[in-house]
C-alpha distance (Angstrom), angle and dihedral (degrees) to the residues before:
residue distance angle dihedral
M1 . . .
Y2 3.80 . .
G3 3.76 119.5 .
K4 3.81 128.0 -163.8
N5 3.78 86.8 -118.9
N6 3.72 101.7 59.3
L7 3.84 89.7 102.3
L8 3.80 86.7 64.8
I9 3.81 90.3 49.9
V10 3.78 89.7 52.0
S11 3.73 92.1 47.3
C12 3.74 89.8 51.7
V13 3.75 91.1 49.2
E14 3.79 93.0 53.9
L15 3.86 87.1 53.7
V16 3.77 88.7 52.8
H17 3.81 88.2 46.5
C18 3.83 90.2 58.8
S19 3.82 87.5 52.0
C20 3.78 103.8 42.4
G21 3.83 126.7 -5.3
Q22 3.85 92.6 -153.0
V23 3.81 94.7 53.8
N24 3.82 88.0 48.0
D25 3.82 91.9 53.1
R26 3.88 92.0 48.4
I27 3.80 91.7 48.2
M28 3.75 93.5 46.7
H29 3.81 89.6 47.9
H30 3.86 89.7 53.7
V31 3.84 92.5 46.1
R32 3.84 92.2 50.7
T33 3.70 96.4 45.1
N34 3.81 99.7 38.2
A35 3.69 111.7 24.7
G36 3.77 102.0 26.7
L37 3.77 125.7 -141.2
N38 3.73 129.7 -119.0
S39 3.87 108.7 -96.5
N40 3.77 85.8 -127.9
Q41 3.78 91.5 64.1
Y42 3.70 113.3 122.2
G43 3.85 128.2 172.1
F44 3.84 121.0 36.5
I45 3.81 87.0 45.1
P46 3.86 122.8 102.1
Q47 3.90 110.5 -107.9
R48 3.83 90.0 4.2
G49 3.67 111.3 93.0
T50 3.85 134.6 158.9
V51 3.83 89.1 -91.1
D52 3.81 88.8 60.6
G53 3.78 90.3 50.0
A54 3.77 91.1 52.1
L55 3.80 91.9 50.0
A56 3.79 88.3 49.5
V57 3.72 89.9 55.5
K58 3.80 92.0 46.9
E59 3.83 88.9 54.2
I60 3.79 90.6 52.9
I61 3.77 90.7 47.4
D62 3.85 91.7 48.6
G63 3.74 91.5 49.8
N64 3.75 93.5 49.3
L65 3.83 92.6 48.0
K66 3.81 89.1 51.6
Q67 3.68 90.3 55.6
K68 3.81 90.7 43.5
N69 3.82 92.1 -118.9
C70 3.72 120.7 154.9
T71 3.81 110.4 -107.9
S72 3.76 131.7 -169.1
V73 3.81 127.2 -178.4
V74 3.77 125.6 -160.1
S75 3.72 117.0 -169.9
L76 3.85 123.1 -169.2
D77 3.81 129.8 -168.1
V78 3.79 106.3 -169.3
R79 3.75 106.5 -157.1
G80 3.76 114.4 -149.4
A81 3.86 92.8 9.3
F82 3.78 93.4 143.8
D83 3.68 92.7 49.1
A84 3.79 90.2 56.1
A85 3.75 96.3 46.1
W86 3.77 118.3 127.8
W87 3.74 99.7 -115.0
S88 3.82 96.0 -168.0
S89 3.82 87.1 56.2
I90 3.81 91.8 51.7
L91 3.78 92.0 51.6
R92 3.83 91.3 44.3
N93 3.86 90.0 52.0
L94 3.77 92.0 49.7
K95 3.84 89.7 51.5
E96 3.83 90.3 47.8
I97 3.73 91.3 58.3
K98 3.87 88.0 48.3
C99 3.80 94.6 -113.5
P100 3.84 106.5 -172.7
K101 3.82 113.0 -98.6
N102 3.86 91.2 -124.0
L103 3.86 87.9 57.6
L104 3.83 92.6 42.4
N105 3.92 93.8 52.0
L106 3.90 94.6 75.9
P107 3.79 99.2 53.9
R108 3.87 89.9 38.0
S109 3.87 90.1 54.7
Y110 3.84 92.7 45.7
F111 3.86 92.2 48.9
S112 3.82 95.1 50.3
D113 3.70 120.5 99.5
R114 3.84 95.2 -7.2
T115 3.82 120.6 158.0
G116 3.76 132.9 -179.7
I117 3.74 124.9 -108.8
C118 3.78 121.8 -148.7
């Protein structure tokens, strides 16, 4: 099962990773075994980094060029994407995949009463 909000879950997991590696490992295990991730997910996944994603794109382009298909590539780097994440949605998604409460407590605590500093 792959939901449109898995990116939010992965973003949340990266936050947890910064705080506690063991919690990150446990949440990621739960996400991989219970929620599933899109097979095109690169980064934040063991042995599937951004270089692997770039190589996958190159293979698609090479295949299209061999078949003489027109191919366009758009690449986006969303600066500050995590800072703009909808935290309540991240927590809701973790609840929807039945993330154990003991694993949910760290991101819930982190997300509560946060304000931006300029």
